[in-house]
MARMARSE-919677 format. One record per residue: residue number from 1; residue in three letters; z, y negated, x negated of N, C-alpha, C, O in turn. Coordinates in Angstrom, 2 decimals, decimal comma. Layout:
// residues N
 seq type     n_w     n_v     n_u    ca_w    ca_v    ca_u     c_w     c_v     c_u     o_w     o_v     o_u
 NUM  ALA       Z       Y       X       Z       Y       X       Z       Y       X       Z       Y       X
...
***
This chain:
// residues 212
 seq type     n_w     n_v     n_u    ca_w    ca_v    ca_u     c_w     c_v     c_u     o_w     o_v     o_u
   1  MET   -0,18    0,75   -0,69   -0,17    0,02    0,02    0,13   -1,34   -1,10    1,02   -1,53   -1,94
   2  GLN   -1,24   -2,25   -0,60   -0,87   -3,54   -1,25   -0,50   -4,51   -0,41   -1,19   -5,08    0,44
   3  TYR    1,29   -4,78   -0,83    1,73   -6,02    0,01    1,38   -6,99   -0,10    1,86   -7,80    0,70
   4  GLU    0,33   -7,53   -1,12   -0,12   -9,18   -1,05   -1,37   -9,09   -0,46   -2,22   -9,89   -0,84
   5  ASP   -1,71   -8,17    0,51   -2,76   -8,26    1,16   -2,16   -8,70    2,73   -2,87   -9,15    3,62
   6  PHE   -1,17   -8,55    2,80   -0,53   -8,74    4,33    0,23   -9,94    4,41    1,45  -10,14    4,43
   7  ARG   -1,40  -11,18    4,50   -0,96  -12,73    5,03   -1,99  -12,84    6,21   -3,06  -12,30    6,48
   8  ARG   -1,35  -13,60    6,68   -2,00  -14,85    7,74   -1,48  -15,97    7,85   -0,38  -16,29    7,39
   9  GLU   -2,40  -16,85    8,63   -2,72  -18,19    8,94   -1,52  -18,83    9,87   -1,72  -18,56   11,05
  10  TYR   -0,63  -19,41    9,71   -0,19  -19,92   10,64   -0,51  -20,75   11,59    0,21  -21,75   11,55
  11  THR   -1,41  -20,78   12,55   -1,99  -21,53   13,46   -1,41  -22,01   15,15   -2,08  -22,58   16,01
  12  ALA    0,08  -21,57   15,24    0,34  -21,66   16,59    0,77  -23,06   16,89    1,28  -23,33   17,98
  13  GLY    0,56  -24,10   15,81    0,57  -25,55   16,43    2,03  -26,46   15,35    2,77  -25,87   14,55
  14  GLY    2,07  -27,66   15,61    2,93  -28,26   14,83    3,73  -29,02   15,18    3,67  -29,52   16,30
  15  LEU    5,07  -29,39   14,00    6,16  -29,74   15,10    6,59  -31,29   14,17    6,75  -31,29   12,95
  16  ASP    6,74  -32,51   15,06    6,55  -34,26   14,72    7,78  -33,91   15,04    8,09  -32,92   15,69
  17  ARG    8,67  -34,93   14,46    9,92  -36,13   14,93   10,34  -36,00   15,86   11,38  -35,46   16,25
  18  ASP    8,87  -36,95   16,72    8,95  -37,36   17,84    8,93  -36,59   18,73    8,56  -36,98   19,84
  19  MET    9,28  -35,34   18,55    8,90  -34,20   19,39   10,30  -33,46   19,65   10,52  -32,53   20,43
  20  LEU   11,20  -34,15   18,78   12,69  -33,35   18,74   13,37  -33,87   19,73   13,18  -34,98   20,25
  21  ASP   14,42  -32,85   20,08   15,70  -34,01   21,04   16,27  -34,23   20,21   16,10  -33,71   19,11
  22  ALA   17,17  -35,13   20,50   18,64  -35,82   19,59   19,39  -34,48   19,47   19,85  -34,04   18,42
  23  ASP   19,47  -33,78   20,82   20,64  -32,55   20,17   20,11  -31,10   19,97   19,50  -30,33   20,72
  24  PRO   20,57  -30,99   18,65   20,10  -29,63   18,30   19,92  -28,30   19,32   19,04  -27,48   19,03
  25  LEU   20,69  -28,09   20,40   21,28  -27,21   21,06   20,29  -27,32   22,01   19,67  -26,37   22,48
  26  LYS   20,08  -28,93   22,41   19,07  -29,23   23,66   17,68  -28,44   23,02   17,20  -27,55   23,74
  27  GLN   17,12  -28,66   21,94   16,25  -28,50   21,46   15,90  -26,98   21,25   14,75  -26,55   21,39
  28  PHE   16,90  -26,26   20,93   16,94  -24,80   20,99   16,69  -24,27   22,46   15,81  -23,47   22,78
  29  GLU   17,46  -24,74   23,15   17,03  -23,96   24,56   15,66  -24,21   25,12   15,08  -23,57   25,99
  30  HIS   15,16  -25,50   24,32   13,68  -25,70   24,77   12,62  -24,47   23,91   11,63  -23,93   24,41
  31  TRP   13,10  -24,26   22,73   11,94  -23,70   21,97   12,40  -22,07   22,98   11,54  -21,36   23,50
  32  LEU   13,86  -21,82   23,03   14,09  -20,31   23,38   13,52  -20,05   25,49   13,51  -19,09   26,25
  33  GLU   13,25  -21,15   25,57   12,86  -20,96   27,39   11,09  -20,86   26,80   10,28  -20,37   27,60
  34  GLN   10,65  -21,25   25,61    8,94  -21,31   25,49    9,06  -20,00   25,06    8,16  -19,29   25,50
  35  ALA   10,01  -19,35   24,23    9,74  -17,93   23,95   10,09  -16,71   25,14    9,74  -15,53   25,10
  36  VAL   10,71  -17,22   25,96   10,75  -16,27   27,47    9,69  -16,53   27,76    9,20  -15,42   27,95
  37  ARG    8,74  -17,44   28,00    7,65  -17,82   28,88    6,89  -17,07   28,22    6,06  -16,43   28,87
  38  ALA    6,90  -16,89   26,66    5,28  -16,44   26,14    5,74  -14,97   26,08    5,03  -14,19   25,44
  39  GLY    6,52  -14,65   26,48    6,92  -13,04   26,81    7,29  -12,53   25,31    6,82  -11,46   24,94
  40  LEU    7,85  -13,04   24,71    8,53  -12,03   23,52    9,24  -10,86   24,04    9,64  -10,86   25,21
  41  GLU    9,43   -9,87   23,27    9,94   -8,80   23,38   11,67   -8,76   23,27   12,36   -8,05   23,99
  42  ASP   12,15   -9,57   22,33   13,51   -9,56   22,38   14,05  -11,26   21,73   14,68  -11,55   20,71
  43  PRO   13,42  -12,21   22,96   13,83  -13,56   22,36   15,50  -14,48   21,92   15,89  -15,51   21,37
  44  THR   16,04  -13,20   22,64   17,73  -13,44   21,91   18,25  -12,81   21,14   19,46  -12,63   20,96
  45  ALA   17,26  -12,36   20,53   17,85  -11,54   19,07   18,10  -12,32   17,62   17,27  -12,95   16,96
  46  MET   19,50  -12,08   17,33   19,34  -13,41   16,45   19,92  -12,11   14,87   20,27  -10,93   14,91
  47  VAL   19,82  -12,81   14,01   20,13  -11,61   12,87   21,08  -12,66   12,45   20,85  -13,86   12,30
  48  LEU   22,33  -11,91   12,24   24,01  -12,54   11,81   24,54  -12,21   10,37   25,30  -11,29   10,07
  49  ALA   24,08  -12,99    9,70   24,96  -12,95    7,98   26,15  -13,00    7,94   26,42  -14,01    8,59
  50  THR   27,00  -12,59    7,62   28,62  -12,64    7,20   28,65  -12,11    5,68   27,80  -11,48    5,05
  51  VAL   30,04  -12,64    5,29   30,04  -12,72    3,89   31,47  -11,26    3,84   31,79  -11,00    5,00
  52  ASP   32,15  -10,51    2,96   33,07   -9,83    3,59   33,81  -10,36    2,36   33,32  -11,17    1,58
  53  GLU   35,15   -9,77    2,25   36,18  -10,01    1,50   35,69   -9,58    0,15   36,55   -9,71   -0,72
  54  ALA   34,58   -9,11   -0,27   34,37   -8,76   -1,52   33,29   -9,83   -1,90   32,55   -9,57   -2,84
  55  GLY   33,20  -10,67   -1,43   31,84  -11,58   -1,31   30,38  -11,18   -1,78   29,58  -11,59   -2,62
  56  LEU   30,42  -10,10   -0,73   29,24   -9,63   -0,36   28,41   -9,80    1,04   28,95   -9,44    2,09
  57  PRO   27,23  -10,29    1,05   26,58  -10,26    2,24   25,97   -9,60    2,70   25,17   -8,97    2,00
  58  TRP   26,02   -9,37    4,21   25,28   -8,04    5,07   24,72   -9,39    6,41   24,89  -10,54    6,79
  59  GLN   23,95   -8,10    6,64   23,10   -8,99    8,01   22,86   -7,85    8,95   22,66   -6,76    8,43
  60  ARG   22,85   -7,95   10,34   22,31   -7,39   11,15   21,92   -7,69   12,37   22,59   -8,71   12,51
  61  ILE   21,18   -7,55   13,65   20,85   -7,98   14,61   21,70   -8,23   15,90   21,28   -7,22   16,47
  62  VAL   22,34   -8,63   16,58   23,07   -9,18   17,98   22,21   -9,56   18,94   20,99   -9,39   18,85
  63  LEU   22,87  -10,15   20,01   22,18  -10,08   21,01   22,66  -11,52   21,09   23,86  -11,41   20,84
  64  LEU   22,42  -12,68   21,29   22,62  -14,38   21,90   22,74  -13,80   23,80   21,94  -13,41   24,65
  65  LYS   24,10  -14,05   23,70   24,70  -13,95   25,63   24,96  -15,34   25,99   25,65  -15,45   27,01
  66  GLY   24,53  -16,61   25,34   24,81  -17,75   25,89   25,31  -18,96   24,99   25,80  -18,90   23,86
  67  LEU   25,09  -19,91   25,65   25,59  -21,02   24,76   26,70  -21,97   25,47   26,48  -22,64   26,48
  68  SER   27,61  -21,93   24,96   29,23  -22,91   25,39   29,81  -23,59   24,43   29,96  -23,40   23,22
  69  ARG   30,14  -24,48   25,23   30,87  -25,62   24,31   30,49  -25,87   22,73   31,29  -25,89   21,79
  70  GLY   29,21  -26,03   22,68   28,61  -25,87   21,96   28,32  -25,43   20,74   28,14  -26,04   19,69
  71  GLY   28,31  -24,04   21,07   28,19  -23,14   20,07   27,33  -22,12   20,78   27,04  -22,30   21,96
  72  PHE   26,83  -20,86   20,00   26,49  -19,68   19,98   26,96  -18,21   20,29   27,29  -17,48   19,35
  73  VAL   26,98  -17,83   21,44   27,89  -16,55   21,98   27,60  -15,36   21,89   26,49  -15,09   22,36
  74  PHE   28,30  -14,33   21,36   28,02  -12,98   21,07   29,43  -12,01   21,38   30,62  -12,33   21,36
  75  TYR   28,81  -10,83   21,63   29,70  -10,05   21,75   29,92   -9,00   20,88   28,91   -8,38   20,54
  76  THR   31,49   -8,49   20,20   31,19   -7,34   19,54   32,47   -6,29   19,56   33,23   -6,60   20,47
  77  ASN   32,84   -5,34   18,95   33,95   -4,60   18,53   34,75   -5,48   17,53   34,15   -6,09   16,65
  78  TYR   36,25   -5,56   17,69   36,88   -6,23   16,77   37,18   -5,61   15,47   37,39   -6,26   14,45
  79  GLY   37,20   -4,07   15,57   37,25   -3,83   14,18   35,95   -3,32   13,45   35,80   -2,51   12,54
  80  SER   35,11   -4,04   14,13   33,18   -3,71   13,10   33,28   -4,21   12,43   34,02   -5,18   12,59
  81  ASN   32,55   -3,98   10,90   32,46   -4,39    9,78   32,09   -5,85    9,82   32,48   -6,65    8,97
  82  LYS   31,24   -6,21   10,93   30,78   -8,27   10,84   32,30   -8,68   11,56   32,79   -9,74   11,18
  83  ALA   32,98   -7,95   12,48   34,26   -8,94   12,62   35,46   -8,84   11,75   36,48   -9,46   12,04
  84  GLN   35,35   -7,90   10,45   36,50   -7,88    9,82   36,02   -8,62    8,71   36,88   -8,93    7,88
  85  ALA   34,72   -9,04    8,48   34,50  -10,02    7,29   34,53  -11,49    8,01   35,10  -12,31    7,29
  86  MET   34,09  -11,99    9,18   34,58  -12,59    9,80   36,06  -13,17   10,15   36,35  -14,36   10,25
  87  ALA   36,81  -12,19   10,28   38,31  -12,53   10,22   38,41  -12,96    8,64   39,53  -13,46    8,55
  88  GLY   37,81  -13,00    7,40   38,40  -13,37    6,54   37,45  -14,43    6,01   37,85  -15,11    5,06
  89  ASN   36,47  -14,61    6,41   35,59  -15,81    6,26   34,61  -15,73    7,36   33,79  -14,93    7,81
  90  PRO   35,33  -17,64    7,72   34,30  -17,52    9,50   33,35  -18,23    9,32   32,81  -18,80   10,27
  91  SER   32,88  -18,38    8,02   31,48  -19,24    7,54   30,45  -18,28    8,18   30,64  -17,11    7,83
  92  VAL   29,35  -18,48    9,09   28,40  -17,25    9,17   26,75  -18,06    9,38   26,57  -19,26    9,54
  93  SER   25,90  -17,17    9,35   24,47  -17,81    9,65   24,08  -17,29   10,75   24,63  -16,25   11,10
  94  LEU   23,00  -17,89   11,59   22,39  -16,61   12,31   20,38  -17,30   12,38   20,03  -18,48   12,37
  95  LEU   19,71  -16,38   12,41   18,50  -16,65   12,14   18,04  -15,74   13,72   18,56  -14,72   14,17
  96  PHE   16,45  -16,87   14,50   15,99  -16,27   15,46   14,24  -16,03   14,67   13,51  -16,95   14,29
  97  PRO   13,97  -14,70   14,62   12,76  -14,70   14,18   11,56  -14,65   15,23   10,93  -13,61   15,41
  98  TRP   11,31  -15,72   15,84   10,18  -15,77   16,76    8,81  -15,93   15,86    8,40  -17,05   15,56
  99  ASN    8,04  -14,57   15,40    7,58  -14,96   14,32    6,36  -14,55   15,54    5,30  -14,26   14,97
 100  GLU    6,28  -14,49   16,71    5,06  -14,29   17,90    4,19  -16,11   17,61    3,03  -16,51   17,47
 101  LEU    5,81  -16,83   17,64    5,39  -18,43   17,96    5,09  -18,91   16,40    4,56  -20,01   16,21
 102  ASP    5,39  -18,16   15,43    5,22  -18,82   14,33    6,49  -19,89   13,78    6,43  -20,72   12,88
 103  ARG    7,73  -19,49   14,74    8,82  -20,13   14,43    9,62  -19,62   14,07    9,35  -18,43   13,91
 104  GLN   11,04  -20,00   13,70   12,07  -19,44   13,31   13,75  -20,49   13,33   13,72  -21,39   12,49
 105  VAL   14,29  -20,46   13,67   15,40  -20,54   13,58   17,08  -20,61   13,42   17,92  -20,00   14,07
 106  ILE   17,29  -21,61   12,27   18,41  -21,15   11,25   19,85  -22,03   11,95   20,00  -23,23   12,21
 107  ALA   20,35  -21,40   12,04   22,22  -22,08   12,30   23,18  -21,65   11,20   23,37  -20,47   10,90
 108  GLY   23,74  -22,64   10,67   24,88  -22,20   10,10   26,09  -23,15   10,23   26,26  -24,37   10,17
 109  GLY   26,89  -22,01   10,43   28,43  -23,07   11,00   29,94  -21,98   10,97   29,93  -20,98   10,24
 110  ARG   30,77  -22,22   11,56   32,32  -21,26   11,71   32,05  -20,52   12,85   31,50  -20,95   13,86
 111  VAL   32,33  -19,76   12,71   32,62  -18,74   14,01   34,09  -18,65   14,50   34,94  -18,99   13,68
 112  GLU   34,52  -18,21   15,82   35,93  -18,61   16,10   35,33  -17,55   17,52   34,21  -17,24   17,91
 113  LYS   36,76  -17,22   17,98   36,81  -15,92   18,73   36,89  -16,47   20,29   37,78  -17,19   20,75
 114  MET   36,26  -16,20   20,67   36,70  -16,74   22,51   37,86  -15,59   23,48   38,43  -14,51   23,35
 115  SER   37,67  -16,78   24,54   39,57  -16,33   25,34   39,28  -14,82   25,39   38,26  -14,17   25,16
 116  VAL   40,57  -14,46   25,80   40,34  -13,00   26,46   39,91  -13,20   28,03   39,72  -12,19   28,70
 117  ALA   39,72  -14,66   28,68   39,64  -14,73   29,69   37,69  -15,09   30,00   36,99  -14,80   30,97
 118  GLU   37,35  -15,85   28,64   35,77  -15,73   28,71   35,04  -14,27   28,48   33,88  -14,15   28,87
 119  SER   35,78  -13,05   27,79   35,26  -12,44   27,16   35,41  -11,30   28,37   34,74  -10,29   28,17
 120  ALA   36,28  -11,33   29,75   36,39  -10,45   30,75   35,46  -10,88   31,57   34,92  -10,00   32,26
 121  SER   34,97  -12,36   31,77   34,00  -12,50   32,34   32,93  -12,48   32,29   32,24  -12,67   33,29
 122  TYR   32,26  -12,18   30,72   30,96  -11,65   30,72   30,95  -10,11   30,68   29,91   -9,49   30,91
 123  PHE   32,50   -9,29   30,29   32,05   -7,69   30,35   32,12   -7,24   31,75   31,84   -6,06   31,97
 124  VAL   32,48   -8,11   32,85   32,28   -7,25   34,11   30,84   -6,94   34,70   30,40   -6,08   35,46
 125  THR   30,20   -8,22   33,88   28,76   -7,92   34,26   27,43   -7,02   33,51   26,25   -6,70   33,72
 126  ARG   28,53   -6,86   32,50   27,45   -5,22   31,75   27,45   -4,13   33,05   28,14   -3,95   34,06
 127  PRO   26,30   -3,52   32,43   26,30   -2,41   32,97   27,47   -0,99   32,90   27,92   -0,59   31,82
 128  ARG   27,78   -0,46   34,07   29,07    0,34   33,74   28,56    1,08   32,18   29,43    1,06   31,30
 129  GLU   27,45    1,61   31,88   27,09    2,54   31,27   27,55    1,85   29,47   28,10    2,45   28,55
 130  SER   27,06    0,47   29,55   27,23   -0,41   28,47   29,02   -0,60   28,04   29,42   -0,52   26,88
 131  GLN   29,92   -0,87   29,25   30,97   -0,44   29,01   31,85    0,31   28,92   32,91    0,14   28,31
 132  ILE   31,42    1,47   29,67   31,58    2,93   28,39   31,71    2,83   27,25   32,69    2,98   26,52
 133  ALA   30,27    2,45   26,99   30,00    2,76   25,56   31,02    1,73   24,60   31,51    2,10   23,54
 134  ALA   31,22    0,37   25,19   32,49   -0,93   24,14   33,43    0,75   23,88   33,36    1,48   22,90
 135  TRP   34,34    0,97   25,28   35,20    1,64   25,00   34,91    3,44   23,74   35,53    3,92   22,79
 136  ALA   33,89    3,75   24,36   33,70    5,41   23,49   33,45    5,15   21,63   33,67    5,94   20,71
 137  SER   32,99    3,91   21,59   32,38    3,35   19,79   33,72    2,82   19,17   34,46    2,11   19,85
 138  ARG   34,00    3,13   17,98   34,98    2,41   17,14   33,89    1,94   15,70   33,86    2,31   14,52
 139  GLN   33,07    0,97   16,51   31,91    0,83   15,73   32,15    0,79   14,26   33,30    0,98   13,89
 140  SER   31,41    0,60   13,53   31,35    0,98   11,77   31,78    2,10   11,65   31,20    2,75   10,77
 141  ARG   32,81    2,77   12,33   33,80    3,78   11,63   32,90    4,83   11,95   32,33    5,13   12,99
 142  PRO   32,88    5,48   10,39   32,17    7,15   10,48   32,12    8,15   11,42   32,93    8,17   12,35
 143  VAL   31,02    9,23   11,24   31,44   10,26   12,87   30,67   11,42   12,45   29,47   11,32   12,19
 144  SER   31,15   12,25   12,38   30,33   13,29   12,04   29,15   13,68   12,39   28,38   14,14   11,55
 145  ALA   28,78   13,53   13,88   27,88   13,90   14,69   27,62   13,10   16,34   28,51   13,00   17,19
 146  ARG   26,57   12,73   16,46   26,12   11,92   17,69   26,97   13,03   18,85   27,68   12,68   19,80
 147  ALA   26,68   14,11   18,51   27,65   15,14   19,85   28,68   14,24   20,31   28,78   13,84   21,47
 148  MET   29,74   13,83   18,94   31,14   13,91   19,56   31,06   12,11   19,79   32,06   11,43   20,06
 149  LEU   29,64   11,55   19,62   30,48   10,05   20,36   29,71   10,55   22,24   30,14   10,15   23,32
 150  GLU   28,86   11,23   22,06   28,89   11,85   23,69   29,22   12,41   24,00   28,80   12,75   25,10
 151  LYS   30,20   13,03   23,46   31,07   13,65   24,46   32,08   12,94   24,82   32,49   12,96   25,98
 152  GLN   32,58   12,27   23,94   33,25   11,24   24,14   33,38   10,00   25,60   34,28    9,54   26,31
 153  VAL   31,93    9,88   25,46   31,39    9,13   26,54   31,63   10,06   27,94   32,20    9,81   28,99
 154  MET   31,12   10,93   27,58   31,34   12,30   28,78   33,13   11,81   29,37   33,42   11,39   30,49
 155  VAL   33,89   11,99   28,43   35,30   12,18   28,84   35,97   11,22   29,32   36,84   11,35   30,19
 156  LEU   35,46    9,71   28,57   35,71    8,34   29,48   35,34    8,18   31,12   36,17    7,76   31,93
 157  LYS   33,86    8,63   31,51   33,05    8,95   32,51   34,41    9,48   33,54   34,91    8,84   34,46
 158  GLU   34,70   10,52   33,17   35,56   11,14   33,96   36,92   10,72   34,10   37,62   11,16   35,00
 159  LYS   37,42    9,75   33,12   38,77    8,97   33,20   38,72    7,98   33,84   39,73    7,69   34,48
 160  PHE   37,68    7,20   33,93   37,50    5,55   35,03   36,86    6,15   35,93   36,33    5,22   36,53
 161  GLY   36,34    7,72   36,77   35,60    7,66   37,84   34,87    6,81   38,38   33,99    6,19   37,78
 162  LYS   35,10    6,70   39,39   34,04    5,30   40,07   35,03    3,98   40,25   34,65    3,16   41,08
 163  GLY   36,11    3,74   39,64   36,82    2,36   39,23   36,16    1,54   38,68   35,02    1,81   38,30
 164  ASP   36,80    0,17   38,49   36,55   -0,85   37,33   37,00   -0,27   36,35   38,04    0,39   36,35
 165  ILE   36,18   -0,48   35,27   36,76   -0,53   34,44   37,25   -1,76   33,28   36,79   -2,90   33,26
 166  PRO   38,18   -1,28   32,48   38,97   -2,47   32,37   38,80   -2,75   30,59   38,77   -1,91   29,69
 167  VAL   38,70   -4,17   30,50   38,03   -4,75   28,98   39,07   -4,13   28,15   40,28   -4,15   28,38
 168  PRO   38,33   -3,44   26,90   39,31   -3,27   25,95   39,43   -3,80   25,00   38,65   -4,50   24,34
 169  ASP   40,49   -3,48   24,86   41,26   -4,79   23,43   41,02   -5,06   22,34   41,47   -6,07   21,82
 170  PHE   40,22   -4,19   21,71   39,72   -4,42   20,68   37,96   -4,98   20,70   37,14   -4,98   19,77
 171  TRP   37,80   -5,43   22,16   36,33   -5,98   22,15   36,37   -7,03   22,89   36,99   -6,96   23,94
 172  GLY   35,51   -8,59   22,41   35,22  -10,16   22,65   34,47  -10,52   22,28   33,73   -9,74   21,68
 173  GLY   34,15  -11,77   22,32   33,10  -12,45   22,38   34,09  -13,33   21,11   35,26  -13,31   20,73
 174  TYR   32,47  -14,27   20,67   32,74  -14,99   19,86   31,58  -16,09   19,73   30,42  -16,05   20,16
 175  ARG   32,25  -17,09   19,00   31,10  -18,39   19,16   31,21  -19,49   18,21   32,10  -20,33   18,16
 176  VAL   29,85  -19,33   17,24   29,13  -19,96   16,34   29,20  -21,49   16,47   28,88  -21,94   17,57
 177  ILE   29,49  -22,13   15,75   29,93  -23,78   16,14   29,25  -24,14   15,05   29,79  -23,93   13,97
 178  PRO   27,97  -24,75   15,07   27,08  -24,80   13,77   27,38  -26,17   13,45   27,57  -26,98   14,36
 179  ASP   27,43  -26,52   12,24   27,30  -27,90   11,77   25,89  -28,49   10,98   25,55  -29,64   10,71
 180  ARG   25,16  -26,96   10,70   23,60  -27,56   10,21   22,48  -26,07   11,06   22,68  -24,88   10,83
 181  ILE   21,41  -26,61   11,97   20,28  -26,33   12,38   19,16  -26,34   12,10   18,62  -27,17   12,83
 182  GLU   18,23  -25,76   11,24   16,79  -26,00   10,93   15,89  -25,15   12,05   16,05  -23,99   12,41
 183  PHE   14,98  -26,02   12,45   13,89  -25,46   13,44   12,53  -25,75   12,50   12,13  -26,89   12,29
 184  TRP   11,94  -24,65   11,99   10,92  -24,21   11,30    9,43  -23,67   12,23    9,28  -22,76   13,05
 185  GLN    8,50  -24,64   11,69    7,29  -24,05   12,62    6,24  -24,13   11,66    5,95  -25,21   11,15
 186  GLY    5,36  -22,53   11,24    4,35  -22,63   10,64    2,98  -23,51   10,49    2,31  -24,12   11,32
 187  GLY    2,91  -23,41    9,73    1,68  -24,62    9,65    0,64  -23,77    8,57    1,03  -22,93    7,77
 188  GLU   -0,86  -24,23    8,77   -1,72  -23,83    8,16   -1,73  -24,05    6,90   -1,26  -25,17    6,69
 189  HIS   -2,15  -23,31    5,55   -2,08  -23,36    4,11   -0,44  -23,34    3,93   -0,10  -23,58    2,77
 190  ARG    0,12  -23,21    4,42    1,93  -22,82    4,08    2,01  -24,54    4,26    1,71  -25,01    3,17
 191  ILE    2,18  -25,16    4,82    2,21  -26,87    4,79    3,06  -26,47    6,28    2,54  -26,71    7,37
 192  HIS    4,64  -25,73    6,16    5,03  -25,89    7,23    5,64  -27,04    7,46    5,78  -27,88    6,58
 193  ASP    6,18  -27,22    9,04    7,17  -28,25    9,41    8,50  -27,69    9,81    8,76  -26,90   10,72
 194  ARG    9,52  -28,43    8,71   10,65  -27,97    8,80   11,82  -29,16    8,71   12,11  -29,81    7,71
 195  PHE   12,50  -29,31   10,24   13,58  -30,18   10,67   14,76  -29,35   10,80   15,06  -28,47   11,61
 196  LEU   15,72  -30,16    9,19   16,89  -29,99    9,72   18,46  -31,07   10,20   18,86  -32,06    9,58
 197  TYR   19,10  -30,44   11,51   20,17  -31,00   12,03   21,65  -30,65   11,04   22,34  -29,65   10,80
 198  THR   21,64  -31,51   10,80   23,25  -31,68   10,09   24,15  -32,80   11,03   23,79  -33,87   11,51
 199  ARG   25,50  -32,10   11,10   26,33  -32,76   11,60   26,94  -33,34   10,58   27,32  -32,86    9,52
 200  THR   27,05  -35,20   11,28   28,00  -36,06   10,43   29,37  -35,96   10,91   29,74  -35,34   11,90
 201  ALA   30,31  -36,84    9,85   31,68  -36,54    9,70   31,90  -37,25   11,64   32,73  -36,70   12,36
 202  SER   31,37  -37,98   11,98   31,78  -38,21   13,28   31,39  -37,16   14,81   31,46  -37,22   16,04
 203  GLY   31,09  -36,47   13,96   29,99  -35,35   15,17   28,79  -35,59   15,81   28,27  -34,85   16,65
 204  ASP   28,23  -36,94   15,28   26,65  -36,73   15,55   25,95  -36,02   14,76   26,43  -35,49   13,76
 205  TRP   24,26  -35,87   15,24   23,40  -35,22   14,28   22,36  -36,04   13,55   21,73  -36,93   14,12
 206  GLN   22,22  -35,78   12,48   21,35  -36,50   11,70   20,12  -35,81   11,36   20,29  -34,77   10,72
 207  ILE   19,08  -36,10   11,60   17,76  -35,54   11,38   17,57  -35,59   10,29   17,94  -36,62    9,73
 208  SER   16,99  -34,68    9,57   15,46  -34,51    8,38   14,60  -33,78    7,92   14,68  -32,57    7,71
 209  GLN   13,51  -34,66    7,71   12,57  -33,43    7,60   12,85  -32,60    6,07   13,61  -33,16    5,28
 210  LEU   12,19  -31,20    5,66   12,14  -31,02    4,57   11,08  -30,35    4,33   10,52  -29,49    5,00
 211  GLN   10,78  -30,91    3,09    9,23  -29,56    2,47    9,23  -28,36    2,69   10,32  -27,79    2,75
 212  PRO    8,30  -27,80    2,84    8,01  -26,67    3,22    8,47  -25,40    1,53    8,29  -24,18    1,59
***
């Protein structure tokens, strides 16, 4: 395979300063709406990057579940590798790779745990199978075989029957409060358009254009 042969021109369109909203979260919502209308397979998929206690970075894809109180929201197991890393180092980065639109959004900031009430409010909206899966999995921990997980799921289905499934105390939401957000639009001949929002000491947003 000749990796250098895989290249294409980015021709989906340009991005000018006067096209941007003064609020980066409103600009993000605008782009997300366009991604949804364009029929992207997973428009809310985002890469979450963390750094653990040994200083080692790691990335994984999680799903954005909303914007609230000025931040990006997702949910996970509190015992997972990412949760453990965030407990020790709350500085994280998010990447939305909307390749079909020649776009990407990068957000960096600090993560905070959401309240039990906020997590419970979302948990009850999940499909029942997903609720049971949250109970069954001790995320990121070793397992001898998939059959062990499937057996645990069956045990939990019998335990909960047809009643309501409570929120696990080891599961909940996180909110990433950004202090910088970059919007990237691919351009022809690698002359891309990049605009970076940076939060100032007063809480306002400053916009600067970056070279590609």
